[in-house]
BALUMRO-887385 format. One record per residue: x, y, z of N, C-alpha, C in turn; residue number from 0; residue in three letters. Coordinates in steps of 0.05 Angstrom, whole numbers. Layout:
    n_u    n_v    n_w   ca_u   ca_v   ca_w    c_u    c_v    c_w num residu
      X      Y      Z      X      Y      Z      X      Y      Z NUM    ALA
...
% end
This chain:
    n_u    n_v    n_w   ca_u   ca_v   ca_w    c_u    c_v    c_w num residu
     17    -24      0      0      0      0     18     25      0   0    MET
     11     45    -17     26     70    -18     23     85      8   1    GLN
     44     99     17     43    113     43     20    132     45   2    PRO
     14    147     24     -7    167     26    -34    153     29   3    MET
    -39    131     15    -64    117     18    -67    105     46   4    ASN
    -45     95     57    -45     84     84    -52    106    104   5    LEU
    -40    129    102    -44    151    121    -72    163    117   6    ILE
    -80    166     92   -107    176     87   -128    158     99   7    ALA
   -122    132    101   -141    113    113   -144    116    143   8    GLY
   -125    130    155   -126    135    184   -143    160    191   9    LEU
   -144    178    172   -157    204    178   -186    204    168  10    LEU
   -202    222    178   -230    225    168   -229    231    138  11    PRO
   -250    222    124   -251    224     94   -247    252     83  12    ALA
   -257    272     97   -255    299     86   -227    311     86  13    GLY
   -208    297     97   -181    307     98   -164    300     74  14    TYR
   -174    283     56   -158    273     34   -149    295     15  15    LEU
   -166    314      6   -156    334    -13   -132    350     -2  16    PRO
   -133    358     23   -111    372     35    -86    355     37  17    ALA
    -90    329     43    -68    311     45    -54    307     17  18    LEU
    -70    305     -4    -59    303    -31    -43    327    -38  19    GLU
    -52    351    -30    -37    375    -36    -10    376    -22  20    ARG
    -10    370      3     15    372     19     34    349     12  21    ILE
     24    327      2     41    304     -3     62    310    -24  22    TRP
     57    329    -42     76    336    -62    102    347    -50  23    LYS
    100    356    -25    124    368    -12    139    347      4  24    LYS
    132    321      1    146    299     15    146    303     45  25    HIS
    123    302     58    122    306     87    138    285    103  26    PRO
    148    293    126    163    276    143    147    267    167  27    GLU
    130    284    177    114    276    200     88    292    201  28    GLU
     67    280    213     41    292    216     35    292    246  29    VAL
     28    315    257     22    317    286     -7    323    290  30    ARG
    -20    307    307    -48    309    312    -52    313    342  31    LEU
    -71    331    349    -77    335    377   -106    344    381  32    GLY
   -117    336    403   -145    343    409   -148    373    411  33    THR
   -166    384    394   -171    413    395   -150    430    383  34    GLY
   -130    419    370   -108    434    358   -107    430    328  35    ARG
    -97    449    313    -93    445    284    -75    421    279  36    PRO
    -80    406    258    -62    385    250    -39    398    235  37    VAL
    -15    391    243      9    403    231     26    383    217  38    ARG
     36    391    193     52    373    177     80    386    173  39    VAL
    100    370    178    128    379    174    137    368    147  40    LEU
    144    387    129    153    380    102    175    399     94  41    ALA
    196    389     83    219    405     74    229    424     95  42    ALA
    229    415    120    239    431    142    220    452    152  43    GLY
    196    454    141    176    474    149    151    460    159  44    ARG
    139    473    179    114    462    191     90    478    181  45    GLU
     70    464    172     46    477    161     21    466    173  46    GLU
      3    483    182    -23    474    192    -42    472    168  47    ALA
    -51    448    162    -66    444    138    -95    434    142  48    ILE
   -101    425    167   -128    414    171   -141    429    195  49    PHE
   -167    428    197   -179    438    222   -173    418    245  50    PRO
   -177    427    269   -171    410    292   -188    384    292  51    PRO
   -177    363    303   -191    339    307   -205    338    334  52    LEU
   -228    326    336   -241    322    361   -228    298    376  53    THR
   -235    296    401   -225    273    417   -234    247    405  54    GLN
   -259    246    396   -270    222    384   -254    215    358  55    PHE
   -248    235    342   -234    230    317   -205    220    323  56    GLN
   -193    232    343   -166    224    350   -165    194    359  57    LEU
   -185    187    375   -187    159    384   -192    141    361  58    GLU
   -207    150    341   -212    134    317   -187    130    301  59    ASP
   -170    151    299   -144    148    285   -127    126    298  60    VAL
   -126    126    325   -110    106    339   -122     78    335  61    LEU
   -149     76    336   -162     50    332   -156     39    304  62    GLN
   -156     57    284   -150     48    256   -121     40    254  63    ARG
   -103     54    267    -75     47    266    -71     20    278  64    ALA
    -86     13    299    -85    -13    312   -102    -34    298  65    CYS
   -115    -26    276   -133    -44    262   -155    -54    281  66    ARG
   -164    -36    298   -186    -41    316   -180    -64    335  67    PHE
   -154    -67    341   -146    -87    361   -123    -77    377  68    SER
   -129    -59    397   -108    -48    413    -93    -70    428  69    ALA
   -107    -91    435    -94   -113    450    -71   -125    434  70    TYR
    -74   -128    407    -54   -139    390    -29   -122    389  71    ALA
    -32    -96    396     -9    -78    395      0    -69    423  72    HIS
     -9    -84    443     -4    -76    471     26    -73    477  73    GLN
     43    -91    466     71    -90    472     84    -64    463  74    ASP
     75    -53    440     87    -28    432     72     -4    443  75    THR
     46     -6    447     30     16    458     40     23    486  76    LEU
     48      3    502     58      9    528     84     25    527  77    ARG
     97     24    504    122     40    500    116     66    485  78    GLN
     90     71    479     83     96    468     83     98    437  79    GLY
     80     76    423     80     78    394     66     54    382  80    TYR
     59     57    357     48     35    340     63     35    314  81    VAL
     74     13    305     87     11    279     67      3    258  82    THR
     66     18    237     46     13    215     59     -1    192  83    LEU
     43    -12    175     53    -24    150     70     -3    135  84    GLU
     93    -13    125    111      5    111    132     18    129  85    GLY
    132     11    155    152     22    173    146     49    185  86    GLY
    122     60    179    115     85    191    109     81    221  87    HIS
    114    101    237    110     98    266     91    120    276  88    ARG
     72    112    292     53    130    304     60    132    334  89    LEU
     70    155    342     76    160    370     50    168    384  90    GLY
     46    159    409     21    162    423     26    175    450  91    VAL
     12    196    456     11    208    483    -18    207    493  92    CYS
    -21    201    518    -48    200    530    -47    192    559  93    GLY
    -66    177    568    -68    168    595    -57    140    597  94    PHE
    -36    136    613    -25    110    616    -40     93    636  95    GLY
    -43     68    629    -56     49    647    -33     34    662  96    VAL
    -30     39    688     -8     29    703    -18      9    724  97    VAL
     -6    -14    725    -13    -34    745     12    -44    758  98    GLN
     13    -41    785     36    -50    801     62    -38    790  99    GLN
     60    -12    783     83      3    774     92     -3    746 100    GLY
     76    -18    730     83    -25    703     63    -13    684 101    VAL
     72      1    663     53     12    643     43    -11    625 102    VAL
     17    -15    624      5    -36    608     -4    -27    581 103    HIS
    -14     -2    579    -22      9    553    -27     38    556 104    THR
    -34     52    535    -41     80    535    -69     82    522 105    ILE
    -87     96    536   -114    100    526   -120    130    525 106    ARG
   -143    137    514   -153    164    512   -130    182    501 107    SER
   -122    178    477    -99    194    466   -106    224    465 108    PRO
    -86    240    471    -88    269    469    -71    280    447 109    THR
    -50    266    440    -32    274    418    -22    249    403 110    SER
    -19    252    377     -8    231    361     12    244    342 111    LEU
     34    231    336     53    241    316     60    217    297 112    VAL
     55    221    272     60    201    252     86    207    238 113    LEU
    107    190    243    132    192    229    131    176    204 114    ARG
    136    188    181    133    176    155    160    164    146 115    ILE
    160    138    142    185    124    133    186    127    103 116    ALA
    210    134     93    213    136     64    241    128     57 117    ARG
    244    108     40    271    100     30    280    121     10 118    ALA
    306    128     12    318    146     -7    343    132    -18 119    VAL
    339    114    -38    362     99    -49    384    118    -60 120    PRO
    408    113    -51    431    129    -60    439    151    -41 121    GLY
    423    155    -20    430    177     -2    456    172     14 122    CYS
    464    146     15    489    139     30    512    134     11 123    ALA
    509    140    -15    531    135    -34    556    149    -25 124    GLU
    554    173    -15    578    188     -7    591    176     18 125    GLY
    575    163     35    584    152     60    597    124     55 126    LEU
    587    109     36    594     81     32    625     77     30 127    PHE
    640     93     14    669     88     13    683     91     40 128    PRO
    671    106     58    684    110     84    678     87    104 129    ALA
    659     69     96    651     48    114    670     24    112 130    LEU
    695     29    120    715      8    122    717     -1    151 131    THR
    705     13    169    705      6    197    680     17    210 132    ASP
    676     10    235    651     16    249    646     46    250 133    SER
    620     54    248    612     82    247    587     87    262 134    ALA
    586    110    275    562    118    290    550    142    276 135    LEU
    525    140    268    510    162    255    497    179    277 136    ILE
    505    204    278    495    222    300    480    246    288 137    LEU
    457    252    300    442    275    290    418    281    307 138    GLY
    406    305    304    382    312    320    358    297    309 139    PRO
    336    296    323    311    284    313    303    296    287 140    PRO
    295    279    268    285    288    242    307    295    222 141    GLY
    332    289    229    354    296    210    358    274    189 142    ALA
    345    251    192    347    230    172    366    208    179 143    GLY
    371    203    205    389    182    213    380    154    204 144    LYS
    354    148    208    344    122    200    346    118    170 145    THR
    339    139    155    340    138    125    369    132    116 146    THR
    388    146    127    416    142    120    426    114    128 147    LEU
    418    106    152    425     79    161    415     57    142 148    LEU
    389     60    134    377     40    117    392     38     90 149    ARG
    399     60     78    413     59     52    442     49     55 150    ASP
    454     56     78    482     46     82    482     16     86 151    ALA
    462      5    100    459    -24    102    455    -37     75 152    VAL
    439    -25     59    434    -35     32    460    -36     15 153    ARG
    475    -15     17    500    -13      2    521    -33     12 154    LEU
    524    -35     38    542    -55     49    535    -83     40 155    LEU
    509    -89     39    499   -115     32    502   -121      2 156    SER
    494   -102    -14    493   -107    -43    519    -99    -57 157    ASP
    528    -75    -53    553    -67    -67    577    -78    -53 158    GLN
    577    -78    -26    600    -89    -11    600   -119    -10 159    GLY
    577   -132    -17    575   -161    -17    583   -172     11 160    ARG
    572   -159     32    578   -166     59    553   -177     73 161    LEU
    557   -195     92    535   -205    109    529   -184    131 162    ARG
    505   -174    131    496   -154    150    473   -164    167 163    VAL
    476   -162    193    454   -167    211    441   -141    220 164    GLY
    415   -139    217    401   -114    224    383   -119    248 165    LEU
    389   -107    270    372   -108    294    351    -86    293 166    ALA
    328    -93    282    307    -73    276    284    -77    295 167    ASP
    287    -69    320    268    -75    341    240    -65    334 168    GLU
    237    -41    324    210    -30    318    202    -35    289 169    ARG
    218    -47    273    211    -52    245    211    -27    228 170    GLY
    224     -5    237    223     20    222    244     21    200 171    GLU
    266      7    204    287      9    183    279     -7    159 172    VAL
    270    -32    163    264    -50    141    235    -51    133 173    SER
    217    -40    151    188    -43    147    181    -73    144 174    ALA
    193    -90    160    189   -118    157    162   -127    167 175    SER
    151   -146    152    126   -159    160    131   -189    161 176    THR
    110   -204    164    114   -233    163    123   -244    136 177    GLY
    122   -226    116    130   -234     89    156   -222     80 178    GLN
    172   -211     99    197   -199     92    197   -169     93 179    GLY
    220   -157     85    224   -128     87    209   -114     64 180    ALA
    195    -93     71    181    -77     51    199    -55     39 181    ALA
    219    -47     55    239    -27     45    265    -42     41 182    LEU
    279    -34     20    302    -49     11    326    -45     30 183    GLU
    336    -67     41    359    -66     59    381    -85     50 184    VAL
    379    -96     26    400   -112     15    395   -142     14 185    GLY
    407   -155     -6    402   -183    -10    417   -201     11 186    GLN
    438   -190     23    453   -205     43    448   -196     71 187    ARG
    426   -183     76    419   -173    102    399   -191    116 188    THR
    405   -199    140    387   -214    157    375   -196    178 189    ASP
    348   -195    180    334   -176    196    321   -189    220 190    VAL
    326   -179    244    313   -188    268    294   -166    277 191    MET
    268   -172    278    247   -152    284    233   -160    310 192    VAL
    224   -139    324    207   -143    348    222   -157    371 193    ASN
    249   -154    371    266   -165    392    282   -141    403 194    VAL
    283   -137    429    299   -115    440    327   -115    428 195    PRO
    337    -91    422    361    -87    406    385   -103    417 196    LYS
    390   -101    443    413   -115    454    411   -145    451 197    ALA
    387   -156    455    383   -185    452    385   -192    423 198    GLU
    375   -175    405    377   -181    376    405   -182    367 199    ALA
    422   -163    377    450   -163    369    463   -189    377 200    VAL
    458   -199    401    471   -224    410    460   -248    394 201    MET
    434   -248    387    423   -270    371    435   -270    344 202    MET
    438   -247    331    450   -245    305    479   -254    306 203    LEU
    493   -246    327    521   -253    330    525   -283    332 204    LEU
    507   -296    347    509   -325    352    501   -342    328 205    ARG
    481   -332    313    468   -350    294    472   -344    265 206    THR
    479   -319    258    479   -311    229    506   -305    218 207    MET
    527   -306    234    555   -301    225    557   -275    209 208    SER
    548   -253    221    549   -227    206    577   -216    206 209    PRO
    583   -201    184    607   -185    183    602   -157    193 210    GLN
    578   -148    190    569   -122    202    543   -127    217 211    TRP
    539   -111    238    513   -110    252    505    -81    253 212    ILE
    480    -76    246    469    -48    246    444    -47    264 213    ALA
    441    -24    277    418    -19    294    412     10    295 214    LEU
    386     16    299    377     44    301    373     52    330 215    ASP
    383     75    337    379     88    364    390     72    387 216    GLU
    415     77    393    427     67    418    415     83    441 217    ILE
    402     69    460    388     84    481    393     73    509 218    THR
    405     50    513    406     37    539    433     24    544 219    ALA
    441     21    569    467      9    576    470    -19    564 220    PRO
    447    -34    563    450    -61    551    456    -60    521 221    GLU
    448    -39    507    456    -35    479    486    -33    477 222    ASP
    498    -16    495    527    -12    496    542    -38    500 223    ILE
    532    -54    520    546    -79    526    545    -98    502 224    GLU
    522    -99    489    519   -117    465    538   -109    443 225    ALA
    539    -82    438    557    -73    417    586    -78    423 226    LEU
    593    -74    449    620    -79    457    628   -109    453 227    ASP
    609   -126    459    613   -155    455    617   -162    426 228    ARG
    600   -150    409    602   -155    380    628   -145    369 229    ALA
    637   -121    378    662   -110    369    685   -128    377 230    ALA
    684   -139    402    705   -157    412    707   -182    394 231    TYR
    684   -190    383    683   -214    366    691   -208    337 232    CYS
    699   -183    332    709   -176    305    688   -167    285 233    GLY
    663   -162    295    642   -153    277    643   -122    276 234    VAL
    640   -111    252    638    -82    249    610    -73    254 235    LYS
    607    -48    263    582    -38    273    574    -12    259 236    LEU
    548    -10    254    536     15    244    511     20    260 237    LEU
    510     44    273    488     50    291    482     79    290 238    ALA
    459     87    302    451    115    304    447    123    333 239    THR
    450    149    338    445    160    364    435    189    361 240    ALA
    420    198    381    411    226    381    433    244    392 241    HIS
    438    266    379    458    285    389    463    307    368 242    GLY
    471    330    378    476    353    360    506    355    352 243    ASP
    523    343    367    552    345    362    566    323    377 244    SER
    592    319    371    608    299    385    611    307    414 245    LEU
    615    333    419    619    342    447    593    338    463 246    SER
    570    341    450    544    336    463    543    306    470 247    ASP
    553    289    453    552    260    458    570    253    482 248    LEU
    594    264    482    613    256    503    605    267    531 249    THR
    587    286    532    578    296    558    559    277    572 250    ARG
    547    259    557    528    240    568    542    214    575 251    ARG
    539    205    600    555    182    610    552    157    592 252    PRO
    527    152    583    523    128    567    540    127    542 253    LEU
    540    150    527    554    151    502    584    155    506 254    TYR
    591    170    527    619    173    534    633    146    538 255    HIS
    619    129    552    630    102    557    633     87    530 256    LYS
    614     90    513    615     76    487    638     85    470 257    LEU
    642    112    469    664    123    453    691    117    466 258    LEU
    693    118    492    718    113    506    728     84    501 259    ALA
    709     66    498    717     38    493    728     33    464 260    ARG
    725     53    447    735     50    420    719     32    402 261    GLY
    693     30    409    676     12    393    673     23    364 262    VAL
    671     50    362    668     62    336    693     77    328 263    PHE
    700     76    302    724     89    292    717    117    280 264    SER
    692    122    274    684    147    262    655    154    269 265    GLN
    650    180    268    623    190    273    614    205    247 266    VAL
    590    198    239    577    212    216    558    232    228 267    VAL
    565    258    226    549    279    239    529    291    219 268    LEU
    503    286    224    482    296    207    473    323    216 269    LEU
    467    341    196    455    367    202    425    367    197 270    SER
    411    387    208    382    387    203    374    388    174 271    PRO
    392    398    156    386    399    128    393    373    114 272    ASP
    401    352    130    406    325    121    433    322    106 273    LYS
    450    342    107    477    339     98    493    326    121 274    SER
    516    315    115    531    302    136    561    305    132 275    TYR
    576    303    154    605    303    154    615    279    169 276    GLN
    638    268    161    650    245    173    674    253    190 277    ILE
    674    246    215    695    253    234    709    227    244 278    HIS
    735    226    241    750    203    251    752    205    281 279    SER
    750    182    295    754    181    324    781    169    331 280    LEU
    797    162    312    823    150    317    840    170    331 281    LEU
    852    162    353    868    180    369    853    195    390 282    GLY
    826    193    389    809    207    409    802    189    432 283    GLU
    803    163    429    794    145    450    810    147    476 284    HIS
    837    149    474    853    151    498    846    177    513 285    LYS
    843    199    498    836    225    511    810    222    526 286    ARG
    790    209    515    764    207    528    766    189    552 287    MET
    783    168    551    786    150    574    798    165    597 288    GLU
    815    186    592    828    200    614    811    222    625 289    GLU
    788    229    612    771    250    623    758    240    649 290    MET
    754    258    668    741    250    693    712    242    689 291    PRO
% end
């Protein structure tokens, strides 16, 4: 299903003409909120294009995203999102249902944000020659980290003729379904979906004999430990992280530890305009280890 048709199917019927108009600008995300204008981010600019949605309409959008079975999506809803066909992600804010200190689901949504997945074949062509060793893709939200990661994985797999393991916990990189990846990630890429990233890295390492392992969004200490283990086993790594600069990254204990261990040899720094620069980390690891 085409992304516009999928998204149009979530919204009330009267919104289709405006959606068709804005789609020509290649939107990146759609923000919905009770009693607020619907806002679309396209080409770096935000535009209000629809009248506000009612609470009933917002709940209907979420129900449609869940295919009228919130229970079937409970595992991701409790984490605040629903993954749609094609790798699109619907972020959910509302009232959490908590039992014995554990979030079980989110109901009565007040805000939704639809992140639109779009493959851009060739966007990593300039990066590919530099991928002779492990690299961390760093950038602010919306800079295109996942898009660049996806194409780099495809190039490593197809042009590099390398075995790549992709730890795609949310299914956003590959848009994988029970019938395989909907977005192209390469003929030699093995994809692990719906498994926590750290666990997926270890499973790929044990069972698929990868030469590279890729994952989106390093967020937890267990991710760091899994990457460190994979690097120790001689596997090269490609991953993404949120950050505006290398200095921003080193100020945070989680990432400082990662860089100090020398897991990555280079950082690919993305700008909001989706351009990028490659920075070598060789010679920097010892200095970071000595920092207090």
